[in-house]
Structures are given as structure tokens and as C-alpha cells.
C-alpha positions in Angstrom: 145.0 -20.8 66.9 147.9 -20.0 64.7 148.4 -23.7 63.9 144.7 -24.0 63.1 144.8 -21.1 60.6 148.1 -22.5 59.1 146.4 -25.9 58.6 143.5 -24.2 56.9 145.8 -22.3 54.6 147.8 -25.5 53.8 144.5 -27.3 52.9 143.3 -24.4 50.8 146.6 -24.3 48.9 146.7 -28.0 48.4 143.1 -28.0 47.1 143.9 -25.1 44.7 147.0 -27.0 43.4 144.9 -30.1 42.8 142.3 -28.2 40.9 144.9 -26.4 38.8 146.6 -29.7 37.9 143.2 -31.2 37.0 142.3 -28.3 34.7 145.7 -28.2 33.0 145.8 -32.0 32.5 143.1 -31.8 29.8 144.7 -29.0 27.8 148.4 -29.5 27.9 150.3 -27.5 25.3 151.9 -30.7 24.0 151.7 -33.9 26.1 152.5 -37.4 24.8 152.2 -40.6 26.8 152.3 -44.3 26.1 149.8 -46.7 27.8 150.6 -50.1 29.3 149.2 -51.7 26.1 151.5 -49.6 23.9 149.1 -47.0 22.5 150.6 -43.6 22.0 148.4 -40.7 23.1 149.1 -37.1 22.3 147.2 -34.0 23.4 148.2 -30.6 21.9 146.9 -27.5 20.1 146.8 -26.8 16.4 147.4 -23.1 15.9 145.3 -20.8 13.6 145.5 -17.0 13.0 142.3 -16.6 15.1 143.2 -19.0 17.9 144.0 -22.6 18.8 142.2 -25.9 18.6 142.5 -28.6 21.2 143.5 -31.9 19.7 143.6 -35.5 20.9 145.0 -38.4 19.0 145.8 -42.1 19.6 148.3 -44.2 17.6 148.4 -48.0 17.5 151.1 -49.7 19.5 154.5 -49.4 17.8 155.8 -52.3 15.7 159.3 -53.3 15.0 161.4 -50.7 13.2 161.6 -52.9 10.2 157.8 -53.1 10.0 156.9 -49.6 8.9 153.1 -49.5 8.7 150.9 -46.8 7.3 147.4 -46.7 8.9 144.2 -45.3 7.7 143.0 -42.4 10.0 139.6 -41.4 11.4 139.0 -37.8 12.4 136.1 -37.5 14.9 134.1 -34.3 15.2 131.8 -34.0 18.2 128.3 -32.6 18.5 126.9 -30.1 21.0 128.1 -29.9 24.6 131.2 -32.1 24.0 134.9 -31.9 23.3 137.7 -33.9 21.8 138.1 -36.2 24.8 134.5 -37.3 24.6 135.7 -39.9 22.1 138.6 -41.1 24.3 137.1 -44.6 25.2 136.1 -45.4 21.6 139.5 -44.2 20.3 141.5 -46.4 22.6 139.3 -49.3 21.5 139.4 -48.9 17.8 143.0 -48.0 17.4 143.5 -51.8 17.8 141.3 -52.2 14.6 144.2 -50.7 12.7 143.4 -47.0 12.7 145.0 -43.8 13.8 142.3 -42.0 15.8 142.2 -38.2 16.1 139.6 -35.8 17.4 139.4 -32.0 18.0 137.4 -29.7 20.1 135.5 -27.4 17.7 135.9 -23.7 18.3 134.1 -22.7 21.6 134.3 -26.2 23.1 136.8 -27.7 25.5 140.0 -25.7 25.5 139.7 -24.4 21.9 139.4 -20.7 21.2 135.8 -19.5 21.1 133.2 -18.5 20.6 131.2 -21.4 19.2 130.4 -20.7 15.5 127.9 -23.6 14.9 129.6 -25.4 11.9 130.7 -22.0 10.6 134.0 -20.9 8.9 136.2 -21.5 12.0 134.9 -24.9 12.6 135.5 -25.8 9.0 139.0 -24.4 9.2 139.7 -26.4 12.3 138.6 -29.7 10.6 140.6 -28.9 7.5 143.7 -28.2 9.7 143.3 -31.6 11.3 143.0 -33.2 7.9 146.2 -31.4 6.8 148.0 -32.6 9.9 147.1 -36.2 9.2 148.0 -36.0 5.6 151.5 -34.8 6.5 152.1 -37.8 8.8 154.2 -40.7 7.4 152.3 -43.1 9.5 149.0 -42.3 7.7 148.0 -44.3 4.7 147.7 -42.4 1.4 144.1 -41.8 0.5 143.2 -43.1 3.9 141.7 -40.1 5.8 138.1 -40.4 6.9 136.0 -37.9 8.8 133.2 -39.0 11.2 131.0 -36.2 12.6 128.0 -36.0 14.9 125.4 -33.2 15.0 127.0 -29.9 14.1 130.2 -32.0 13.8 128.5 -33.8 10.9 127.6 -30.6 9.2 131.1 -29.3 9.7 132.5 -32.5 8.2 130.2 -32.2 5.2 131.3 -28.7 4.5 135.0 -29.6 5.0 134.4 -32.4 2.5 133.6 -29.8 -0.2 137.0 -28.1 0.3 139.5 -30.9 0.6 140.5 -33.7 -1.8 142.4 -35.4 1.1 139.2 -36.7 2.6 138.5 -40.3 1.4 135.1 -40.7 3.0 132.6 -38.9 5.2 130.4 -40.5 7.9 127.7 -38.0 9.0 125.5 -38.8 11.9 122.4 -36.7 12.8 123.6 -33.5 11.2 121.7 -30.6 9.6 122.3 -30.0 5.9 119.9 -27.1 5.1 119.9 -24.8 8.0 117.3 -22.5 6.5 114.8 -25.2 6.1 115.8 -27.0 9.3 115.4 -23.9 11.6 111.6 -23.7 11.5 111.3 -27.3 12.6 113.5 -26.9 15.7 112.5 -26.5 19.3 112.3 -23.1 20.9 115.5 -23.8 22.8 117.4 -24.7 19.7 116.1 -21.7 17.8 117.1 -19.4 20.6 120.6 -20.8 20.6 121.0 -20.4 16.8 119.7 -16.8 16.9 122.2 -16.0 19.6 125.1 -17.6 17.8 124.3 -16.4 14.3 122.9 -12.9 15.1 119.2 -13.6 14.2 117.0 -15.7 12.0 117.6 -16.7 8.4 115.7 -13.6 7.3 117.9 -11.4 9.4 121.3 -13.0 8.6 120.7 -15.1 5.4 124.4 -15.5 4.6 125.2 -17.1 8.0 122.5 -19.7 7.4 123.5 -20.4 3.9 127.2 -20.9 4.5 126.2 -23.5 7.1 124.1 -25.5 4.7 126.1 -28.3 3.0 123.2 -29.1 0.6 124.0 -25.9 -1.3 127.4 -27.3 -2.2 126.6 -31.0 -2.4 128.1 -31.2 -5.9 131.5 -30.4 -4.5 131.6 -33.5 -2.3 133.8 -36.1 -4.2 134.3 -38.6 -1.4 131.7 -41.3 -0.7 129.2 -40.4 2.1 127.5 -42.5 4.7 124.6 -40.7 6.3 123.4 -42.0 9.7 120.2 -40.6 11.1 117.8 -41.4 13.9 114.1 -40.6 13.9 113.3 -38.0 16.6 116.8 -36.7 16.9 117.8 -33.0 17.2 117.5 -32.5 13.5 114.8 -34.0 11.2 115.4 -37.1 9.1 113.9 -35.3 6.1 117.0 -33.1 6.0 119.3 -36.2 5.7 117.0 -37.6 3.0 117.1 -34.3 1.0 120.9 -34.2 1.3 121.2 -37.7 0.1 119.2 -36.8 -3.0 121.2 -33.7 -3.6 124.5 -35.6 -3.5 123.2 -38.3 -5.9 121.7 -35.8 -8.3 125.1 -34.2 -8.6 126.7 -37.6 -9.4 128.1 -38.3 -5.9 128.1 -41.5 -4.0 126.0 -41.7 -0.8 123.8 -43.9 1.3 121.5 -43.4 4.2 121.2 -45.8 7.1 118.5 -45.2 9.8 119.8 -45.7 13.3 118.1 -45.9 16.7 118.3 -43.1 19.3 121.1 -43.7 21.7 121.0 -43.5 25.5 123.5 -41.7 27.6 125.8 -44.7 28.0 125.8 -45.5 24.3 126.6 -41.9 23.4 129.8 -42.3 25.4 130.9 -45.6 23.9 129.8 -44.7 20.3 128.7 -48.2 19.2 128.1 -46.9 15.6 131.8 -46.7 15.0 132.2 -50.5 15.2 128.8 -51.3 13.7 128.7 -48.8 10.8 131.6 -46.5 10.5 134.5 -49.0 10.3 132.7 -51.4 7.9 132.0 -48.4 5.6 135.6 -47.4 5.7 136.9 -50.9 5.0 134.6 -51.2 2.0 136.2 -48.0 0.6 139.8 -49.1 1.4 139.3 -52.3 -0.6 138.9 -50.2 -3.7 142.1 -48.2 -3.1 
């Protein structure tokens, strides 16, 4: 009987240890590894006065010491119900296209400090902090930092693009750009979430809706913008069309490409990176 109880305790302890190890593996304070193919992967936190942001990055395989190379970098910002590691597979693939790949978990997601602020001030600060980190790296090409965001990550990227001259290009997929006008067109579930996060409707908290609307500051975006939008997505295509016009009317450079809705598998592999994001970036790099 004693042996039986001891075995149960041992099993319980082992199980708890495995679970703890699993949980910690995704949010190590600063953990760096090298894969069999030579990619360098780093997981760490960027610290802010209000908390910390989970960060994941992949560097291309090291070259000979005499061959110092500066790579363009792509910062990836996820949409709802995701985190930095959501891009892991795509990052390991496209690092071999000659890019440093970096992603963060927006506030309230993954192991980042919460709560979620829905493309609000803390999300923007997190994105700008990641851009500053890349800009300080000797391995990152000058004028070679690009930001690709999806959903609220796209809206966050657009707002960050109005505040930083270090961003050389923005790729915004299925984002919202005028939250006041978008809100009435959303589903009941989406409206309920936004009200909970922002403390009410636009009439009840007008400032919160306006500060999350990139269209109001479209003239401050100096980098070229590629808008990717699918019909029938979470946010209406009309919002992307209006944002395109606003950028162009203010003298900015932008284009809109309509894309198809992606299935669950495609959303994990992110085929638009190879099909649309990288060609757009390479076109910009040729002019630098």
C-alpha cells in the first residue's frame, strides 16, 4: 500500500515537472539556440515600464567572420488569439531568403504582460520597442526594417508607422483602419469584445476608438504601404479601400491587393509572406 501511494506521488511529481518545463520553454527569460541547419533562434522579453513583451527572432545561418552581412528584417505582428511563436514555421523558412525574422506577442497575448489593449498605446509601444531593437543591431541593414501585421497586428503596425522613421515599409493584412466606422459593421461577438476591452461603444469612449484608427493620422505614414485584404474577413474591405485613399490623398505611397480567405492550415504557414510580402519588400530594397 505504501509502495502504491509512493508510486502515485512519484508519477504526480513527474507529471507536474513535465508540465512546468513545457510552460517555461515558451517564455524563457533569454534563451538562444542554434538549429542543425545553422539558424540562430532567440526567445526573450523586451522590458517596458508597464511590463514585458515576449519576443521571438530567427537569424540566418552564420557566415565566415570575414563575410559580415547586414540583412533586412521583417517584424511580424499577429492577429487575435495568437502569439509570437505562431509565425515560427514561416520564420524558419524565410530566414533563408535573406531576412532576419522577428515577432512579438502583443500585450495580453502569449507571455506578454496584459491586459489586451486592442491595437492601443501599449501595443504600439511594443511594436516600436521591437523596431528600436532591430535598428540597434549591426546585423540589420540600414533602412531595411519592415513590419507585417495581421488583423489588430496590422492596425498596430499602421499606427507604429506614423511614429517611427525607422520603418521602411508596412504590409497590413485584414486590419481595421477606422474603428468608429468599422464597429457598427461587426458581429455581435466582436462588438461585445471591443466594448469589454475599450470600456463601451464609440459614443461612450470616443477617444479610445479614435486613437485606434490609423486613418486619422494617415498623412504621418511616410513608408510605402501594401494593404492585403480578403472579402468576408473579420473587418470589411471598405475600410482598407478608405485607408488607401486617405494615404494617397496625403501624398503617401500605397497599394491594395485583394486576397482570398485562408483556411486553418494556410493561416499557420502564412503563404502571403512568400507570395506578396517578400516581393513587395524586395521592390523597395532595390530603390535603397
